C-alpha positions in Angstrom: 0.0 0.0 0.0 1.2 3.5 -0.8 0.3 6.4 1.5 0.6 9.9 0.0 -0.4 13.5 0.7 -1.8 14.7 -2.6 -1.6 18.3 -1.5 -2.5 20.8 1.3 -5.5 23.1 1.1 -3.6 25.8 -0.6 -2.6 23.3 -3.4 -6.3 22.7 -4.2 -6.0 19.0 -5.0 -9.1 17.2 -6.2 -10.0 13.5 -6.5 -12.6 11.8 -8.5 -13.9 8.9 -6.5 -16.6 6.5 -7.6 -19.7 7.4 -5.6 -20.8 3.7 -5.8 -17.6 2.6 -3.9 -16.9 5.6 -1.6 -19.0 7.4 0.9 -18.7 11.2 0.6 -17.2 10.8 -2.9 -18.5 14.2 -4.1 -16.7 16.0 -1.2 -13.3 15.0 -2.7 -13.9 16.9 -6.0 -13.8 20.2 -4.0 -10.6 22.0 -4.3 -10.8 23.9 -0.9 -9.4 21.0 1.1 -6.1 19.1 1.2 -6.2 15.4 0.4 -4.2 12.3 1.4 -4.8 8.8 0.0 -4.0 5.1 0.2 -3.5 3.3 -3.1 -2.7 -0.2 -4.1 -0.4 1.0 -6.8 0.2 4.2 -8.7 -0.6 4.2 -12.4 2.7 5.6 -13.7 1.4 6.1 -17.2 -0.8 9.1 -16.4 0.2 10.0 -12.9 -3.3 10.6 -11.7 -3.9 10.5 -7.9 -7.3 9.0 -8.5 -5.9 5.7 -9.8 -6.0 2.7 -7.4 -7.3 4.6 -4.4 -8.6 2.5 -1.6 -9.0 5.3 1.0 -8.9 9.1 1.1 -9.0 11.9 3.7 -9.9 15.6 3.1 -8.7 18.2 5.5 -8.5 22.0 6.1 -7.3 24.5 8.6 -9.6 25.7 11.3 -10.9 29.2 10.3 -10.3 30.6 13.8 -7.2 28.7 14.8 -4.4 28.3 12.2 -2.6 25.8 14.5 -5.6 23.3 14.2 -6.3 21.1 11.2 -9.7 19.5 10.7 -10.1 16.1 9.1 -13.4 16.6 7.2 -14.0 13.3 5.5 -12.4 9.9 5.7 -13.6 7.3 3.2 -12.6 3.8 2.5 -13.6 1.9 -0.6 -16.6 -0.4 0.2 -14.7 -3.7 -0.4 -11.8 -2.6 1.9 -13.7 -1.4 5.0 -13.0 -3.0 8.3 -9.4 -3.7 7.5 -7.9 -0.8 9.5 -7.0 1.2 6.4 -8.9 4.3 7.6 -7.2 4.6 11.0 -3.8 4.0 9.4 -4.5 6.8 6.9 -5.5 9.0 9.7 -2.2 8.3 11.6 -0.2 8.9 8.4 -2.0 12.2 7.7 -1.8 13.3 11.4 2.0 12.8 11.5 2.4 14.8 8.3 0.2 17.6 9.6 2.1 17.7 12.9 5.4 17.8 11.0 4.0 20.7 9.0 3.4 22.6 12.2 -0.2 22.0 13.2 -0.5 21.6 17.0 -4.0 20.0 17.1 -6.0 17.8 14.8 -9.8 17.4 15.0 -12.5 15.4 13.4 -16.2 15.1 14.0 -17.6 11.6 13.7 -21.2 10.5 13.3 -21.2 6.8 14.3 -19.5 4.5 16.9 -17.5 2.6 14.2 -15.8 5.9 13.1 -15.4 6.9 16.8 -13.5 3.6 17.4 -11.4 3.9 14.3 -10.3 7.5 15.2 -9.4 6.3 18.7 -7.1 3.8 17.1 -5.5 6.7 15.3 -4.7 8.4 18.6 -7.7 10.8 18.8 -9.6 11.3 22.0 -13.2 12.5 22.7 -13.4 16.2 23.6 -16.8 16.0 25.2 -18.2 18.3 22.5 -20.7 17.7 19.7 -21.3 19.6 16.5 -24.7 21.0 15.6 -25.1 17.9 13.4 -24.8 15.6 16.5 -21.3 14.5 15.6 -18.8 13.9 18.4 -15.6 16.0 18.2 -12.4 14.1 18.7 -8.9 15.7 19.0 -5.3 14.6 18.7 -3.6 14.9 21.0 -6.6 14.4 23.3 -7.9 12.7 26.4 -7.7 8.9 25.8 -8.8 7.8 29.3 -11.3 5.0 29.8 -13.8 7.5 31.4 -13.6 9.9 28.4 -13.7 7.0 25.9 -16.8 5.5 27.5 -18.5 8.9 27.8 -18.4 9.2 24.0 -19.8 5.6 23.6 -22.5 6.6 26.1 -23.6 9.4 23.8 -24.1 6.9 21.0 -25.9 4.5 23.4 -28.7 7.1 23.8 -29.3 7.3 20.0 -31.5 5.4 17.6 -28.9 2.9 16.2 -28.7 -0.1 13.8 -28.4 -3.6 15.2 -24.7 -3.7 14.4 -24.1 -0.4 16.2 -26.0 -1.6 19.3 -24.0 -4.9 19.3 -20.8 -3.0 18.9 -21.6 -0.7 21.8 -22.7 -3.6 24.0 -19.4 -5.4 23.3 -17.4 -2.4 24.5 -19.0 -1.7 27.8 -16.3 -0.9 30.3 -13.5 -1.2 27.8 -10.4 0.9 27.7 -9.9 2.9 24.4 -8.2 0.8 21.8 -4.4 0.9 21.5 -3.0 3.5 19.0 -1.8 1.8 15.8 1.6 2.5 14.4 2.1 4.8 11.4 2.4 3.0 8.1 5.9 2.6 6.7 
């Protein structure tokens, strides 16, 4: 797998992802966000970033705090979900953002599976929600058991799918998952 930053927000990179394979595909056509990807292999014949993508993240600076970078969308191709690619891409992108000078990284997540994945990437729940009922996570952040469980409790109060309910029940009292290593 190849991990790459396609460009930062000022570079205005765009990606054309197949909407049938990727959630939020249309958001990656926008040029106002930076992008990073995971690909199986780069097509050397035309050099397009769109070729072979299995996951992508879009990000931009916080409008009020230039030291904070927001991850806006993380998407993994439908046939590759559940393999840890999303958290590894988040770790890869976070490390590049920190090296670029950002002090904090944030993301708002709308389901317990994304919440878990971002904890694996080193994010912690801030105790805040967006107006869209998304939980705000931050890196570095509080990764204590109490804080992790308080975020899961927010989801437990919602109308959920059977798989989400089963997931939450299986994580009662758990510590947050270990942070995964950055990809090579």
